[in-house]
Every structure is written in structure tokens, then in C-alpha cells.
C-alpha positions in Angstrom: 52.2 76.9 -24.0 54.5 74.0 -23.6 55.3 73.1 -20.0 58.3 70.9 -19.5 58.8 68.7 -16.5 62.4 67.5 -16.0 64.6 66.0 -13.3 66.7 63.1 -12.4 65.7 59.5 -12.7 63.5 58.5 -9.7 62.7 62.1 -8.7 59.0 61.7 -9.3 58.5 63.4 -12.7 55.8 61.0 -13.8 54.0 61.2 -10.5 54.0 65.0 -10.7 52.9 65.0 -14.3 49.9 62.8 -13.4 48.9 65.1 -10.7 49.1 68.2 -13.0 47.4 66.6 -16.0 44.6 65.2 -14.0 43.9 68.4 -11.9 44.4 70.9 -14.8 43.3 68.7 -17.7 46.5 69.1 -19.7 47.5 67.0 -22.6 50.5 65.0 -21.4 53.4 63.6 -23.3 56.2 61.4 -21.9 59.1 61.7 -24.3 60.7 58.4 -23.1 57.6 56.5 -24.2 57.3 58.4 -27.5 61.0 57.8 -28.3 60.8 54.1 -27.4 57.6 53.4 -29.2 57.7 55.7 -32.2 60.7 57.8 -32.9 63.2 54.9 -32.5 61.4 53.2 -35.4 61.4 56.2 -37.9 63.4 55.0 -40.9 66.0 57.7 -40.6 66.5 57.1 -36.9 66.9 53.4 -37.3 69.4 53.9 -40.1 71.4 56.3 -37.9 71.3 54.1 -34.8 72.4 51.1 -36.8 75.2 53.1 -38.4 76.4 54.4 -35.1 75.8 51.5 -32.7 75.6 48.4 -34.9 73.1 46.0 -36.5 72.4 44.4 -33.1 70.7 47.7 -31.9 67.4 46.2 -33.1 66.5 42.5 -32.8 63.4 41.2 -34.6 62.3 44.8 -35.3 62.5 45.6 -31.6 64.9 47.8 -29.7 67.7 45.7 -28.1 67.0 46.9 -24.5 70.0 45.0 -23.1 72.4 46.8 -25.5 70.7 50.2 -24.9 70.8 49.8 -21.1 74.5 49.4 -21.4 75.2 52.3 -23.7 72.6 54.9 -22.7 74.3 55.9 -19.5 77.6 56.6 -21.0 77.9 60.4 -21.7 79.4 60.0 -25.2 76.8 57.5 -26.3 73.9 59.4 -24.7 74.9 62.6 -26.6 75.1 60.6 -29.9 71.7 59.1 -29.4 70.2 62.5 -28.4 71.6 63.9 -31.6 69.9 61.3 -33.6 66.4 61.5 -31.9 66.1 65.2 -31.0 64.9 66.7 -34.3 62.2 64.1 -34.8 61.2 64.5 -31.2 61.0 68.3 -31.5 58.9 68.0 -34.7 56.6 65.5 -32.9 56.0 68.0 -30.0 55.5 71.0 -32.3 52.9 69.1 -34.3 51.0 68.2 -31.0 51.2 71.7 -29.8 49.3 72.8 -33.0 46.3 71.0 -31.7 46.7 71.4 -27.9 47.1 74.9 -26.5 48.7 73.7 -23.3 51.0 70.7 -23.5 52.7 69.0 -20.5 56.0 67.4 -21.6 58.0 65.1 -19.3 61.6 64.7 -20.4 64.9 64.3 -18.6 66.7 65.8 -21.7 65.0 69.3 -21.7 68.0 71.2 -20.3 70.8 69.5 -22.4 69.3 69.4 -25.9 67.6 71.7 -28.3 64.3 70.7 -26.7 65.1 73.5 -24.3 64.3 76.1 -27.0 60.7 75.0 -27.6 59.7 74.6 -23.9 58.1 77.7 -22.6 58.1 76.8 -18.9 60.8 74.6 -17.5 60.1 72.9 -14.1 62.9 70.9 -12.4 61.6 68.2 -10.0 63.9 67.4 -7.1 63.6 64.7 -4.6 65.5 63.4 -1.6 68.3 61.0 -2.8 67.3 58.3 -0.4 63.7 58.3 -1.8 65.1 58.2 -5.3 67.4 55.2 -4.6 64.5 53.3 -2.9 62.3 53.9 -6.0 65.0 52.9 -8.4 66.0 49.8 -6.5 62.5 48.5 -6.9 62.4 49.5 -10.6 65.7 47.8 -11.4 65.5 44.6 -9.2 67.9 45.9 -6.6 70.8 46.4 -9.1 72.6 49.0 -7.0 75.3 49.5 -9.7 72.8 50.2 -12.4 70.9 52.6 -10.1 74.0 54.6 -9.2 75.2 54.7 -12.8 71.8 56.1 -13.9 71.8 58.7 -11.1 75.4 59.6 -11.8 74.8 60.1 -15.5 72.4 63.0 -15.0 73.0 66.5 -13.9 70.6 69.5 -14.0 71.5 73.2 -13.9 68.9 75.0 -11.8 69.8 78.3 -13.4 68.2 77.1 -16.7 64.8 76.4 -15.3 61.8 78.6 -14.6 60.8 76.8 -11.4 62.2 74.2 -9.0 59.6 71.8 -7.6 60.5 69.8 -4.5 58.8 66.4 -4.5 57.9 66.1 -0.8 54.8 66.2 1.4 54.0 69.7 0.2 54.0 68.9 -3.5 50.4 69.9 -4.1 51.0 73.3 -2.7 54.1 73.7 -4.9 52.2 72.7 -8.0 49.4 75.1 -7.3 51.8 78.0 -6.8 53.5 77.3 -10.1 50.3 76.8 -12.1 49.0 80.1 -10.6 52.1 81.9 -11.7 52.1 80.6 -15.3 48.3 81.2 -15.5 47.0 78.3 -17.5 
């Protein structure tokens, strides 16, 4: 079974994934990390990124993070990047699922890419907007414009998920109820 955790930036997806993986001993995969450290360096992906966004997308065989921070939160660019990385990402997850019967996948793009089709249980994490802003201001050195552009660039349709999980002081109870329902 592939369990997908999704939600807006700063909602607490990683925190919740850590709670779940530690308590239920699930193999955990953060797609952002896999994309940044592996998939963005697949030959075909590099070729497509450079063709679409320019030679300066990579500097000294590393992702040009300044460039990508500027382009990632533009809808048109985001969809183009997702189109380039989604098939390699899906193949990566499917291969892992061959050796792990229960896989916990954290990704903000589950609901708006083909990743949706391979995730068995989709859990949307929601959090109070003030808490999200506080977390993001710390993460992004108080760059309020960057924080709001990242928040604004994401939307999630609750009708597409199996469960909505509120990240508040009752989070452990919410996790237990969901795990009990999906019976892992």
C-alpha cells in the first residue's frame, strides 16, 4: 500500500510523516529530497530542464537553487517542471513499492500530477495559516514575499483525498484513527 501525505508548504507534512513512520515502522520517502538529490540529475531530466529553462539551470553540476526558487512558484513553470520529473518519480516509487509492502510518501504534488494514480491512500494535512506563516518565515529568513508566493502557489482539493488530517494539538489521535481505518 502506498500512503501519500500532501498539503501546503508549512502545514507540517514532514512532522506528521516522522510521527507515522516512527510509530508504525513504515518506509518513508520525501519526494522533494528524491527529486533534488537524484531525479534532477537523471540524464534525460537534465537534458529536458536545460532545453526548457536554459544552461544556467545547473551550475558546476549542481541545481541552480536561486534560479529554481524564482521559477518554481510560477504556475506555468511548475507544471513544466512537474511534466519533466513526474514519470521518473513514479517509476522510482513503484520500484521501492516492490520491496516495501507499505510505503509512506510525502509530496505536495500528489493531487495535481499522475502521482495521484499510484497513491492508494491520500491524506491532506491542514494547518492554521498563522502557524504556517511562522514556520515559513523562520525557514526563509523572514522573506515575507517569498513565503506568501509559496503559499499562494498551492491549492488542494479536499474532494480528491481519502482523509483530511488537521495538524493541531490532537494530531496523534487523528493519525491513529486514520491508521486504524486503513488497517496497516
